[in-house]
Every structure is written in structure tokens, then in C-alpha cells.
N, C-alpha and C positions, 0 to 999 in steps of 0.2 A: 507424582509433579510433573508436568511437562515443560519444557524448556523452549519458546516461541519467541521467533523473531519476526516481526514483520520489515518486510522490505518495499519501500515506497521512494518513488521518483522526487516529486515533488510537498511539499507540505500542503495538505489533506488528502492526498492518495489513500493514505491511511486511512483515514475517516471515511471516508466513502468506500473505500473498498472492504473495510474489514473492521472498522471499526467498534461496530457492536460485538463480533467475535469476540475482539484483543479485550475488550469490557470483561466478554463473562471467562474470558480465559483468567483474566485476575480475581475475578469471583470464585471462582474454583481452588486458587489456590497457586496457581501457574506461575514460573517468571515471564514476564514478556521484556521484549529487547524492542526495541525501534533503530533501523538504520534509514538515515535520510540522503538521498543520494546527491542531490542537486540543491542551490540556495543561491540567493542573489550574490554576484560576485564584482569586486571591484575590475575594472578595466573590461568591462563585458558589453556588447554592442548596444543592451539596451539602456546605459548607462545609467546603474543604479548608483544612487547616492548612498555617503556613510550613514546618514541617516537612515534610510529604508533598510540596509542592510543591518544595522541595529535594533531596527522595530520588529523585522521579520525575525530576527534570532529570539527575539524576547517573545514574541507568541509561539514559535515552536516549544521553547521553555514551558511557556502556560499549558501548550498542549499535552506535553510529554507530564506533567505535572498532573493535569487532570485524569491523564490514563492510570498511573501510578507506573510507568514503565521503569523497569530495574536499571535499565541505561539507556541511553542514546550516543548513537554513533552519528555524525553530522560530516559527510564526505565536503558538500560545499562545492561540488563540482558545478560549471555553468550551466545555468537550466538553458534550455532549449537549443544547446549547445553540444550535448556528448555523441552527437554522428561527427563533428570534428576532431574526437581526443582520438588517443591509438586506444582501441579496444583491449590490448592487451593491461595498459596502466588500470584501467578501469576493475578488469576483472584482477588484479592482484590487488587493488585497495578491497572489493567486495570480499576476496578469498582470507584476507588478514582479519575482516571483522569476523566471518563465520567460523572461523578457525579459533578465534577466541573464547566466541559464545559458546560455539558448539552447539547450536540449536538441536531437538529433534522435530519439529515442526517449522516450517518456512511459507508465510503466505508472502507470494510478490506478483507483479504485473501480467496482464494478459500479455502472450507473446504478439500479436497482433492490433494492439490497440493503435490509434490511429496518430497518437503522439509517437514522433521519432525518437525522443527519449525514453519512452515506454519501453519500445523495440528492444532499443540499444541494451539498455538496463537491464530486460528481458535476458538477450541473449549472452550478457557476462555473468546475471547472478545464475543460470542453467548450468554454464560452463564451472560454478562452483559447488555444484550439488553429487560428482559421481562419486558411487558408494565406495570405489576404492581409496578415496583421498579423503573422505568427508563420511566417514562410517557410521557418526552419530546422527546421521539427517534418517528419520524415519519414514517423514510426509513432506510432500510438495505441494502446495494448492497454487493456482493462479488466480484472483480475485478479478471482480471487473469495478471499472471505474465509471460513472457517468460521464458523459460528454467526451469521453475517449471510446469506451469500450463497443459500445453500441453504432460509433461511425466506424469500425472496423471493415475494411471491404467485405460485402454480403455476399460472398461464397463460401460453400462448405467447408472448404480449407481453413478460411480465418474468420469462422463464427464461434463465438463464445458459448461453448456447449456445459452446462453446468450439471456436476453430478453428483454435488454434495451440498446440503444446506443446512445452514446453524441457526435454531429457532435465537431470534435475541429480542423477542417480547420485551423481558423485562429489563432490554438495555437500551430500548429504541429513543426514548427520550432524552436520555443522556447522550447518546451519539448526535443528535439532534444539537444539544445542547455544545459540545464541541464544536460543532461543525460550524456553529454560530461565530465560535474564536477566530473565522477566517471569514471578515466582512467583506473583504476585498474579493475572495471566491465563490463568495455564496451568490447564485444568481436571481435574479427578480423573475415571476410568474412570465411563463410559463416552461422556463428555458431548464435543462438538464439537472443544475447543479441548484436548482431551487428549492427550499427546504420541501416543498411539497412533491417534488418528484422524487427526492431520497425516500421519504415516506412512502411512496405511491410504487417504488421499486420493492420495496423491501416488503409492502404488502403483497405484490404478484408475487413474489418468490415465497411467501408466508405461506399463499394458498396453493403452492404446490406441494410445500411439504406438512399442508395439516395443520400450520400454526399461523399465529396474527403477524406475527412479522419474522420474516428470516433474511440472511445472506447467502448469496449461492455463489460456491466455489468450483472450479474444474481440477479434479484432483489430477496429478503427473504421476507422481510415485508415491507407490505406501510399501514398507517393509512389516511385514509382522510377525 
């Protein structure tokens, strides 16, 4: 049995990037855990109301239940503001969660996503994966997140280069069902986070792997 940790920056990243794969892990009997790094906070420049913060937390809990996560870790760091925080503090918080869960598989953000929160989070997460400090980690994957990954700087060094494909054909509709739990995040057609775009990306990745629908990842580390 695997112990899987999905590290998402914003609620919906987990579904866009590896929702079908997480559902598949659950179906196979693996432990699945979710670390959500940011969330609406009080005293934020966006001036989130208490009602909005509570509604968002309830939505996250509903999503966690839909996946059947064995645990949810919610750091609630200020969204869109991670670049203003001390990276050492972010690393310490993430490290504490990783050491407590001790996952052998980690899914996290692509290092060069256009969103600054994603890039800062990747730097913090990757600092928490050194084999001599976290010997239980066997595999680390970067996932692609629609509206962030494909807008990365179009140079070879910044391009998402998938080298692992996971067949999610049996879980595609459930992934879309969970995505609908984020009504403010689902975009209208023809934009990137529209339901048809999510399905189209999975179909494209599936065609590469010889299956109907797939999610693609970039493997960063594997210990056999």
C-alpha cells in the first residue's frame, strides 16, 4: 500500500492536476492525504469576509470527503501573497506535515507555473524532499494545472515535459463532478478551466498513452 500526499497551493489545484490519479490511488486501497497551502485569510488585501472564509472552508471539507482523503492539512497561508512571506517559515510548516505523514509518493505543483504562489510553493516543497532527511519518499511528481502550467514562459527550461501518464478513464466523470464543487473556479467556454477544456486535456494526454483519458506528470525523483 502506498501513502500518497497531494500538495496543492489553492483549492482546485488538486482536482485539476491529479484528481483522477488521487481517486485511482483511493480505489487501489492506498492512503491519500491532502496538504492545502493557501486559503482566504482575514486582514488580506483582497478583504475576504468572514462569510467567504467560512464558505470556502466548508467547500474544501466537502471536496475532501468526496475524494475520501485520510487527512486534510490546511495551512491557510495568504493566497496570492506567498512571495511576501519568509520562505523558511513556509518550508518549516510543509516539512512538519511531510514528516508527520511520511508519504512515499508526493504530487506537487510544476516549478515554473505562471502563478507566483505555485513557484514559491514548489521551492518550499522541494526543499522538503532531500533523501537523507526524508528517506521514506520514493517518488515525486510535478502536475500540470490548467491556466497556470500552459502559461509558463515558453522556453525549453520552463516547459512542462510529461514523462508519466496515469490512466484515469474510470475516474474522469468523478473528477469533473468534484470540479463542479468549485463553481467560482470553473470557467466559461472556451477558457482553460472550463469543463470541456479539462476533459480535452485528459483526452489529449490519454491519446499519448493509448487510453481514453489520462493525467500527465513530470517525474522528478524515483527510488527503487
